C-alpha positions in Angstrom: -4.5 15.8 -1.5 -6.6 17.1 -4.4 -9.8 18.6 -3.3 -11.5 15.5 -4.8 -9.3 13.2 -2.7 -10.0 15.7 0.5 -13.9 15.3 -0.3 -13.5 11.3 -0.6 -11.8 11.4 2.4 -14.1 13.5 4.5 -17.1 11.0 3.3 -15.1 7.9 4.3 -13.6 9.4 7.7 -17.4 10.7 8.7 -18.7 7.2 8.1 -16.2 4.9 9.6 -13.4 7.1 11.2 -12.7 8.5 14.9 -10.9 11.6 16.1 -10.3 10.6 19.7 -8.1 12.0 22.7 -5.8 9.6 24.9 -3.7 10.2 27.7 -0.1 10.4 26.5 2.8 10.7 29.2 5.0 11.5 26.3 3.1 14.7 25.5 4.2 17.9 27.5 0.6 18.4 27.8 -0.5 15.1 28.8 -2.9 14.1 26.0 -2.8 13.5 22.6 -4.7 13.0 19.5 -5.2 10.0 17.0 -7.2 10.1 13.7 -8.1 6.4 12.5 -10.4 4.4 10.2 -11.4 0.9 10.7 -12.4 -0.8 7.4 -12.8 -4.6 6.2 -11.6 -3.5 2.5 -7.7 -3.1 2.9 -7.5 -1.2 -0.1 -9.9 1.6 0.8 -7.4 1.8 4.4 -4.2 1.7 1.8 -5.7 4.7 -0.2 -5.9 6.9 2.8 -2.5 6.4 3.4 -1.5 6.8 0.0 -3.4 9.9 -0.5 -2.1 11.5 2.5 1.2 10.2 2.9 0.7 10.0 6.6 0.0 7.2 9.1 0.3 3.3 9.2 -2.0 0.6 7.9 -2.3 -2.5 9.8 -4.3 -5.7 10.4 -6.9 -5.1 13.3 -7.0 -8.3 15.7 -10.2 -8.7 16.9 -11.5 -11.4 19.5 -14.7 -12.1 17.8 -16.6 -14.9 16.2 -14.6 -16.6 12.9 -17.1 -15.6 10.6 -16.4 -11.9 10.8 -14.3 -10.3 8.0 -10.7 -9.3 8.7 -10.8 -5.7 9.7 -7.7 -3.2 8.4 -7.0 0.1 10.3 -5.5 3.3 8.9 -4.1 5.3 12.0 -2.2 8.4 12.5 -0.5 9.7 15.7 1.6 12.8 14.6 -0.4 15.7 15.7 1.0 17.6 12.9 -0.4 15.2 10.3 -3.8 15.2 12.1 -4.0 19.0 11.7 -3.0 18.9 8.2 -5.4 16.3 7.3 -8.4 17.8 9.3 -7.9 21.1 7.9 -8.3 19.6 4.3 -11.1 17.7 5.1 -13.1 20.1 7.3 -15.1 21.9 4.6 -16.4 18.2 3.5 -17.0 17.1 7.0 -20.8 16.5 8.1 -20.7 13.8 10.8 -17.3 14.6 12.6 -17.1 18.6 11.9 -17.4 19.5 15.6 -14.8 16.9 16.2 -12.4 18.5 13.7 -12.8 22.0 14.7 -12.1 21.0 18.4 -8.8 19.6 17.5 -7.9 22.3 15.3 -8.8 24.8 18.1 -6.8 23.1 20.6 -3.9 22.5 18.2 -4.1 26.2 17.5 -3.6 27.0 21.0 -0.9 24.7 21.6 0.9 26.2 18.7 1.1 29.4 19.9 
């Protein structure tokens, strides 16, 4: 990603995204991370995938009233891809900066 793309993605991620841990029996550490951004604008989440070359975009199924707009989800489960993307976004993150730092600290401990 270019610096401008990383800054744009960081702003979009700060406002809409999440970086969470979840139990994962496939991981030898028992947990894994997921980075995701849901949005009603399919083009915006496709841009995230295209800029980073990582993750998938899918329509998010929601059990809500019919008048809500369809929602799209860009999601990454590859720990290496998450690490690369978070490193590039970190200088521009505000709201989710601590979550990004926490992930990178844990990731670096695992890699040693």
